[in-house]
C-alpha atoms as one frame of an Amber mdcrd trajectory, in Angstrom:
protein
 -76.529 -56.186 -42.150 -72.961 -55.592 -40.921 -71.902 -52.760 -38.624 -68.940
 -51.844 -36.396 -69.419 -51.293 -32.673 -66.828 -49.914 -30.247 -67.373 -50.309
 -26.507 -65.428 -49.115 -23.471 -65.399 -51.346 -20.401 -63.568 -51.577 -17.101
 -60.725 -54.145 -17.173 -62.492 -56.426 -14.680 -65.315 -57.019 -17.194 -63.047
 -58.234 -20.002 -63.715 -61.910 -19.267 -67.483 -61.479 -18.877 -69.133 -62.537
 -22.134 -72.604 -61.547 -20.897 -71.482 -58.057 -19.871 -69.828 -57.455 -23.247
 -72.885 -58.701 -25.145 -75.147 -56.357 -23.196 -72.824 -53.421 -23.951 -72.888
 -54.261 -27.647 -76.688 -54.500 -27.685 -76.921 -51.196 -25.800 -74.673 -49.485
 -28.365 -76.633 -50.963 -31.256 -79.780 -49.482 -29.758 -78.034 -46.097 -29.446
 -77.265 -46.249 -33.167 -80.947 -46.923 -33.879 -80.236 -50.379 -35.249 -82.990
 -52.949 -34.857 -81.896 -56.537 -34.390 -83.735 -59.875 -34.243 -85.120 -61.145
 -30.969 -83.405 -64.429 -31.735 -79.837 -63.884 -30.606 -78.660 -66.733 -32.830
 -79.163 -64.370 -35.793 -76.570 -61.960 -34.359 -72.822 -62.687 -34.433 -70.080
 -60.589 -32.845 -66.554 -60.843 -34.300 -63.795 -59.288 -32.203 -61.571 -56.861
 -34.176 -59.293 -54.763 -31.949 -58.351 -54.100 -28.348 -56.592 -51.081 -26.865
 -56.172 -49.491 -23.443 -57.376 -45.989 -22.637 -55.302 -44.942 -19.619 -55.652
 -41.191 -20.036 -57.737 -40.936 -16.861 -57.653 -42.595 -13.483 -60.576 -44.858
 -14.383 -58.807 -47.000 -16.976 -60.910 -48.450 -19.778 -60.443 -51.223 -22.292
 -61.601 -50.180 -25.751 -62.948 -53.138 -27.733 -64.060 -53.029 -31.350 -66.405
 -55.644 -32.836 -67.929 -56.283 -36.219 -71.588 -57.175 -35.718 -73.400 -59.367
 -38.252 -77.197 -59.184 -38.115 -79.117 -61.722 -40.151 -76.044 -62.932 -42.014
 -73.062 -65.102 -41.269 -69.486 -63.830 -41.112 -66.607 -65.427 -42.983 -64.675
 -67.134 -40.209 -62.375 -69.123 -42.483 -58.798 -69.989 -41.663 -56.009 -67.456
 -42.066 -55.581 -66.996 -45.804 -52.241 -66.353 -47.498 -51.358 -65.966 -51.177
 -50.973 -69.049 -53.320 -47.233 -69.545 -53.751 -45.891 -71.408 -56.770 -42.905
 -73.605 -57.450 -39.968 -71.436 -58.574 -39.118 -71.444 -62.265 -35.317 -70.970
 -62.536 -35.655 -69.292 -65.955 -36.145 -65.995 -64.076 -34.260 -65.225 -60.869
 -33.989 -62.281 -58.515 -31.099 -61.903 -56.081 -32.189 -60.409 -52.759 -29.383
 -59.035 -50.598 -30.576 -59.276 -47.001 -32.959 -61.666 -45.247 -34.800 -59.169
 -43.053 -38.554 -58.592 -43.363 -38.121 -56.642 -46.597 -36.103 -59.431 -48.201
 -38.283 -62.296 -46.946 -41.582 -60.741 -47.961 -40.108 -59.766 -51.333 -39.138
 -63.419 -51.829 -42.630 -64.622 -50.934 -44.152 -62.059 -53.308 -41.963 -63.275
 -56.165 -43.026 -66.854 -55.470 -46.641 -65.870 -56.078 -45.568 -65.732 -59.739
 -43.089 -68.588 -59.564 -40.035 -66.303 -59.884 -36.961 -67.751 -58.167 -35.619
 -65.701 -55.220 -31.955 -66.103 -54.259 -31.418 -64.580 -50.807 -27.870 -63.577
 -49.903 -27.378 -63.066 -46.155 -24.025 -62.045 -44.698 -24.965 -63.320 -41.230
 -25.570 -66.807 -39.908 -28.705 -68.910 -39.403 -30.485 -68.285 -36.082 -28.914
 -71.361 -34.396 -25.367 -70.012 -34.860 -26.434 -66.400 -34.565 -27.589 -67.010
 -30.977 -24.041 -68.067 -30.088 -22.520 -65.029 -31.781 -24.902 -62.714 -29.934
 -24.089 -64.418 -26.616 -20.393 -63.686 -27.180 -21.155 -59.977 -27.421 -22.556
 -59.933 -23.885 -20.239 -62.482 -22.271 -16.923 -61.688 -23.946 -17.433 -58.294
 -25.566 -16.651 -59.834 -28.973 -18.581 -58.364 -31.898 -18.683 -60.284 -35.164
 -18.949 -57.883 -38.081 -21.197 -60.313 -39.938 -23.334 -62.130 -37.362 -24.800
 -59.997 -34.583 -28.051 -58.334 -33.509 -28.332 -56.585 -36.901 -26.998 -59.183
 -39.356 -28.165 -62.778 -39.727 -31.225 -64.855 -40.551 -34.290 -62.607 -40.375
 -32.286 -59.391 -40.056 -32.373 -56.970 -37.134 -35.990 -57.833 -36.341 -35.354
 -61.490 -35.434 -33.821 -60.846 -32.029 -36.000 -57.892 -31.160 -39.388 -57.317
 -29.619 -41.020 -58.074 -32.952 -43.088 -54.896 -32.818 -45.638 -54.923 -35.619
 -47.379 -51.595 -35.046 -47.165 -49.196 -37.963 -49.038 -46.198 -39.305 -47.901
 -46.890 -42.865 -51.287 -48.136 -44.004 -50.926 -46.465 -47.414 -47.942 -48.642
 -48.339 -49.996 -51.816 -48.582 -52.087 -54.252 -46.573 -50.996 -54.380 -42.940
 -53.520 -57.143 -42.383 -51.931 -59.373 -45.042 -48.506 -58.981 -43.407 -49.896
 -59.905 -39.995 -51.805 -62.876 -41.429 -48.609 -64.140 -43.041 -46.845 -64.006
 -39.672 -49.737 -65.944 -38.119 -49.569 -68.532 -40.925 -45.926 -69.117 -40.055
 -46.571 -69.475 -36.328 -47.259 -66.108 -34.690 -49.986 -65.807 -32.063 -53.308
 -64.828 -33.748 -53.634 -62.083 -31.110 -51.406 -59.914 -33.300 -54.401 -59.559
 -35.630 -56.440 -57.749 -32.989 -54.020 -56.096 -30.542 -53.742 -52.335 -30.928
 -49.943 -52.555 -30.620 -49.101 -56.100 -31.749 -45.773 -57.725 -30.992 -44.409
 -61.249 -31.295 -41.529 -61.471 -28.816 -37.834 -62.137 -29.246 -38.070 -65.771
 -28.141 -40.747 -66.584 -30.744 -39.546 -64.718 -33.811 -36.648 -67.039 -34.758
 -38.940 -70.059 -35.237 -41.296 -67.968 -37.380 -38.424 -66.736 -39.536 -37.120
 -70.307 -39.841 -40.553 -71.421 -41.074 -40.611 -68.654 -43.707 -37.187 -69.638
 -44.977 -38.140 -73.317 -45.079 -41.165 -72.479 -47.225 -39.043 -70.383 -49.610
 -36.560 -73.256 -50.022 -39.311 -75.883 -50.367 -40.666 -73.919 -53.315 -37.289
 -73.816 -55.046 -35.918 -70.565 -53.686 -32.348 -70.361 -52.422 -30.843 -68.906
 -49.249 -27.086 -68.477 -48.852 -26.038 -67.628 -45.296 -22.597 -66.371 -44.230
 -22.335 -64.778 -47.672 -21.586 -61.080 -47.990 -22.213 -59.031 -51.112 -18.974
 -57.192 -51.867 -19.675 -55.690 -55.287 -22.133 -55.488 -58.167 -21.655 -57.027
 -61.584 -22.471 -54.235 -64.016 -22.979 -54.342 -67.765 -22.937 -51.113 -69.746
 -25.418 -50.876 -72.610 -26.459 -47.796 -74.579 -24.867 -45.536 -71.986 -26.712
 -47.182 -69.076 -25.281 -49.194 -66.210 -27.250 -52.392 -65.744 -26.825 -54.653
 -62.702 -26.756 -58.301 -63.792 -25.508 -59.889 -60.575 -23.281 -59.584 -57.533
 -19.856 -60.689 -56.416 -19.995 -62.268 -52.954 -17.633 -63.818 -50.459 -18.269
 -66.586 -47.939 -17.465 -64.977 -44.581 -16.354 -68.311 -43.074 -14.176 -69.739
 -45.858 -13.223 -66.679 -47.879 -14.459 -68.386 -51.041 -15.695 -65.941 -53.655
 -18.727 -66.571 -55.828 -20.817 -64.799 -58.453 -24.615 -64.724 -58.438 -26.178
 -63.747 -61.764 -29.769 -62.525 -61.871 -32.450 -60.766 -63.881 -33.016 -58.188
 -61.129 -31.509 -57.319 -57.755 -33.342 -56.253 -54.587 -31.071 -54.486 -52.117
 -32.671 -55.094 -48.696 -29.637 -54.818 -46.456 -30.991 -52.937 -43.442 -29.621
 -49.732 -41.931 -26.197 -51.029 -40.878 -24.575 -52.273 -44.101 -21.936 -49.555
 -44.241 -19.787 -51.286 -46.878 -22.582 -51.424 -49.446 -23.330 -47.724 -49.051
 -19.637 -47.108 -49.743 -19.682 -49.458 -52.735 -22.636 -47.633 -54.269 -21.103
 -44.228 -53.553 -17.865 -45.237 -55.265 -19.751 -46.482 -58.352 -21.830 -43.315
 -58.595 -22.499 -40.988 -55.624 -25.650 -39.721 -57.344 -27.214 -43.103 -56.508
 -27.498 -41.857 -52.916 -28.492 -38.855 -50.894 -27.900 -37.906 -47.273 -31.011
 -37.977 -45.084 -31.943 -37.132 -41.538 -31.810 -39.678 -38.758 -32.014 -39.576
 -34.964 -29.452 -39.709 -32.153 -29.960 -40.245 -28.444 -29.913 -42.719 -25.590
 -31.872 -45.558 -24.017 -33.701 -44.656 -20.822 -34.447 -47.534 -18.469 -36.842
 -47.571 -15.501 -38.145 -50.274 -13.170 -41.150 -51.802 -14.913 -43.384 -51.384
 -11.855 -42.653 -47.674 -11.777 -43.749 -47.170 -15.410 -46.819 -49.357 -14.794
 -47.728 -47.267 -11.760 -47.349 -43.989 -13.658 -49.302 -45.110 -16.701 -52.058
 -46.948 -14.849 -52.445 -44.315 -12.101 -51.453 -46.786  -9.395 -53.767 -49.553
 -10.644 -52.612 -53.118  -9.922 -54.947 -54.942 -12.312 -52.965 -57.761 -13.912
 -55.049 -57.991 -17.083 -53.895 -54.556 -18.208 -50.513 -55.950 -19.232 -47.185
 -54.167 -18.993 -47.537 -50.444 -19.597 -46.269 -48.680 -22.687 -45.681 -45.004
 -23.300 -45.145 -42.676 -26.218 -43.547 -39.281 -25.682 -42.811 -36.464 -28.071
 -42.118 -32.742 -28.018 -40.346 -30.022 -29.966 -37.167 -28.450 -28.632 -35.299
 -25.678 -30.433 -36.806 -26.595 -33.775 -36.196 -30.337 -33.599 -38.368 -33.225
 -32.482 -37.401 -35.216 -29.396 -39.317 -38.449 -28.976 -39.469 -41.955 -27.600
 -38.802 -44.773 -30.034 -39.038 -48.573 -29.868 -40.460 -48.548 -26.339 -39.900
 -51.987 -24.753 -42.203 -52.625 -21.768 -40.863 -55.348 -19.516 -37.844 -55.608
 -21.784 -34.074 -55.512 -22.041 -31.437 -53.143 -23.382 -29.149 -55.016 -25.778
 -25.790 -54.376 -27.512 -26.314 -53.736 -31.238 -22.872 -52.802 -32.537 -21.904
 -54.311 -35.892 -18.144 -53.833 -35.613 -15.469 -53.817 -32.904 -14.822 -50.551
 -31.069 -18.422 -49.413 -31.296 -21.125 -49.131 -28.663 -24.707 -49.116 -29.932
 -27.698 -49.837 -27.694 -31.162 -51.032 -28.647 -34.160 -52.576 -26.880 -36.158
 -55.801 -27.051 -38.825 -57.731 -25.143 -40.029 -61.290 -24.896 -43.668 -62.080
 -25.673 -44.558 -61.993 -21.967 -42.874 -58.616 -21.416 -42.163 -59.546 -17.816
 -38.587 -58.438 -17.127 -38.155 -56.099 -14.113 -37.354 -53.177 -16.431 -38.970
 -51.081 -19.128 -36.897 -49.068 -21.577 -37.188 -46.810 -24.580 -34.978 -44.843
 -26.905 -35.173 -41.105 -26.392 -33.788 -39.548 -29.545 -33.381 -36.150 -31.156
 -34.298 -35.478 -34.751 -31.169 -34.734 -36.775 -31.463 -33.143 -40.186 -28.871
 -33.102 -42.946 -27.968 -29.496 -42.114 -27.157 -30.607 -38.536 -24.253 -32.842
 -39.626 -21.030 -31.273 -38.286 -18.827 -29.659 -40.993 -15.864 -31.986 -40.351
 -17.820 -34.998 -41.590 -19.140 -33.161 -44.621 -15.547 -32.199 -45.508 -14.403
 -35.808 -45.030 -17.135 -37.111 -47.325 -16.464 -34.433 -49.938 -12.732 -35.221
 -49.885 -13.571 -38.842 -50.671 -16.065 -37.708 -53.328 -18.902 -39.456 -51.477
 -20.783 -36.474 -50.035 -24.028 -38.424 -49.322 -22.128 -40.465 -46.705 -21.407
 -37.522 -44.374 -24.126 -38.561 -41.908 -22.867 -42.138 -41.979 -19.374 -40.966
 -41.042 -20.815 -38.930 -38.176 -22.824 -41.932 -36.939 -19.689 -44.086 -36.961
 -17.804 -41.392 -35.029 -20.529 -41.178 -32.366 -20.569 -44.952 -31.888 -16.779
 -45.047 -31.541 -16.945 -42.134 -29.089 -19.368 -44.163 -26.972 -16.869 -47.048
 -27.027 -14.068 -44.743 -25.863 -16.285 -43.574 -22.986 -16.960 -47.176 -21.970
 -14.102 -49.327 -20.725 -12.431 -49.464 -24.193 -12.220 -53.256 -24.189 -15.767
 -54.611 -24.019 -19.390 -53.783 -24.780 -20.017 -52.152 -21.404 -22.202 -49.139
 -22.076 -21.409 -45.620 -20.837 -24.249 -44.751 -18.464 -25.495 -41.967 -16.224
 -28.462 -41.502 -13.942 -31.091 -39.328 -15.574 -31.126 -37.014 -12.544 -27.332
 -36.632 -12.749 -27.531 -35.979 -16.484 -29.886 -33.090 -15.754 -27.748 -31.837
 -12.858 -24.477 -32.209 -14.807 -22.699 -34.385 -12.270 -21.063 -37.795 -11.934
 -23.119 -40.872 -11.145 -21.398 -42.641  -8.283 -23.735 -45.627  -7.943 -25.602
 -46.998 -10.940 -28.694 -49.168 -10.405 -29.063 -52.721 -11.655 -29.778 -52.852
 -15.365 -31.062 -55.318 -17.942 -28.022 -54.579 -20.117 -26.050 -57.827 -19.878
 -22.536 -56.651 -20.883 -22.507 -54.206 -17.958 -22.259 -50.459 -17.378 -19.526
 -47.859 -17.020 -20.314 -44.566 -15.213 -19.864 -41.768 -17.720 -20.666 -38.072
 -18.020 -22.946 -38.348 -21.041 -23.775 -34.676 -20.622 -20.129 -33.820 -21.415
 -19.418 -35.943 -24.499 -22.754 -36.223 -26.280 -23.028 -33.470 -28.920 -24.547
 -30.354 -27.367 -27.229 -30.226 -30.063 -28.383 -33.631 -28.779 -27.858 -33.390
 -25.017 -29.255 -29.857 -24.629 -32.499 -30.784 -26.380 -32.813 -34.024 -24.422
 -32.438 -32.175 -21.128 -35.298 -29.852 -21.999 -37.410 -32.732 -23.313 -37.005
 -34.834 -20.163 -38.465 -31.984 -18.106 -41.456 -31.869 -20.468 -41.899 -35.643
 -20.350 -41.879 -35.608 -16.549 -44.863 -33.258 -16.599 -46.949 -35.703 -18.638
 -45.556 -38.754 -16.805 -44.987 -37.513 -13.260 -42.161 -39.568 -11.782 -40.380
 -40.223 -15.098 -37.426 -38.310 -13.664 -36.481 -40.319 -10.580 -33.449 -41.756
  -8.819 -33.886 -45.148 -10.556 -34.027 -43.768 -14.129 -30.885 -44.710 -16.046
 -29.483 -43.502 -19.372 -27.378 -45.795 -21.595 -25.534 -44.541 -24.679 -25.638
 -44.455 -27.584 -28.778 -44.992 -29.686 -28.056 -44.162 -33.334 -29.792 -46.754
 -35.478 -33.424 -45.790 -35.417 -33.015 -45.265 -39.169 -30.313 -44.888 -41.784
 -28.528 -41.563 -42.483 -28.455 -42.453 -46.202 -31.184 -42.931 -48.799 -30.620
 -45.091 -51.874 -32.559 -43.246 -54.520 -35.155 -44.990 -56.653 -37.531 -44.030
 -59.432 -41.094 -43.545 -58.175 -42.613 -45.431 -61.103 -40.191 -48.279 -61.821
 -38.741 -48.673 -58.307 -35.242 -48.945 -59.786 -32.145 -46.940 -58.995 -32.009
 -44.062 -61.502 -28.320 -44.746 -62.217 -28.142 -48.555 -61.856 -30.867 -50.309
 -63.801 -32.199 -53.602 -62.416 -31.263 -52.484 -58.871 -34.316 -52.176 -56.615
 -33.554 -50.630 -53.165 -35.966 -51.802 -50.455 -36.607 -51.667 -46.719 -34.925
 -49.742 -43.918 -31.499 -49.731 -45.528 -32.877 -47.978 -48.586 -34.229 -45.170
 -46.414 -37.857 -45.708 -47.389 -39.261 -47.610 -44.415 -38.816 -48.191 -40.708
 -39.885 -51.204 -38.675 -40.882 -54.754 -39.492 -44.278 -54.238 -41.125 -43.460
 -51.173 -43.236 -40.252 -52.873 -44.410 -42.149 -56.045 -45.273 -44.637 -54.021
 -47.331 -41.806 -52.141 -49.038 -40.188 -55.446 -50.004 -43.493 -56.669 -51.402
 -43.945 -53.457 -53.381 -40.480 -53.645 -54.916 -41.027 -57.298 -55.830 -44.306
 -56.276 -57.476 -42.375 -53.701 -59.550 -40.064 -56.462 -60.751 -42.993 -58.725
 -61.601 -44.494 -55.887 -63.616 -41.189 -55.301 -65.442 -40.831 -59.013 -66.254
 -44.387 -59.077 -67.601 -43.678 -56.126 -69.889 -40.556 -57.852 -71.230 -42.549
 -60.808 -72.579
């Protein structure tokens, strides 16, 4: 017999095996389940752990699978059986983020050769390029926090929590990460994360496996156009034209199918698609806001009701409310983390957050963003897009404007972020002294309340008052706002057929991941890449 048991215990009992066993037996009895007197015939397998901090008496919630009279399968982490690539069929994958990497691994299950084209650099060089952003204010348009080996997720917290369980198997994604070096705890944590210092090695291991099996990865290579063949009135993508970003050398990559997994920041490719056929795209909603940063101890104190128990870990929070018909919510909360510069071009300021595995920096931060719908895009940007005959890009133009506006409200020569105390933002006044911050490039005092769009700032002001009621002390003299957060998702969707997965106007083109507008976050993007690769496998099978 196999059954699931969930128990709630005080944090101090987490290390007590005897206490936990007694709780499990007590809950089995409550369920009316008889079990053998011989305890050797009963096996407990830990499944999940979460923290219930809704009340002052904090509880750990532990879920176990209990095997009575039978033995569990405790085999090693299993992953699909990958095959040696057969070059007779190849798929070009533009982008080496989670969508692109997991698509490549899926193709290798059938021995189909993946050719990954990545505009950024390998992690070893990418670290140096990222360091220049903080130290010198120099942003490379090709190798930065968003572009490079592993995509935007590589130098991030590595958050793996998702609610997209209908897209595919979350468990299989997590097991693949463990196979390539992630801590097995991600299989059982309620909100799993890997950590920015550990992700690069895991991504390196994935890429090594892809290459060992005959796949190909071309770094510092940017897709600049699509090679299109017209047949029977249809446009069919048969490859890409690319340029080496270091040497300027141009090269063609021919393929039997193309997966476009570029992430949410590949502006040029949106423009390329729009110029080929604007009906390949549609404008979509996204979110705009700021990063709010607090001392970590303050957030821990609020969330754990003053508790000092070390085994609770660094506290997280999730906040959401409705203001004037739009959602305002926290996003990518980074406990014990850092605010980082995520611009992908000069004269932009974009902020994001990350954490190491230990989550032990003195600060905790989160995006606080306002839902923005297509009808909220200011008319000037709609007119600009219409004049260029690329109407779906109106939101993209607005995003670019906001990021440049943030740059102009910084010091106009570096990546210093315009910042304001939360209390001053609410009181509409200058911030004379800004607190220490995790943001390495530095801060510039700025009246965010004056230059952020009113539709954003007005809703945030109301939302912060609501959030302070649920987290008393959230509004405090140490709370700092840094602008601007614009890349929670893309303002453009690359359309695709629900059945075939292909673009309805460019056959053989399979949009995938965050950049396509169909996923958000590491795990959902990985599953989306797998699903698109599966569509290609199905199409290849039908062609035989």
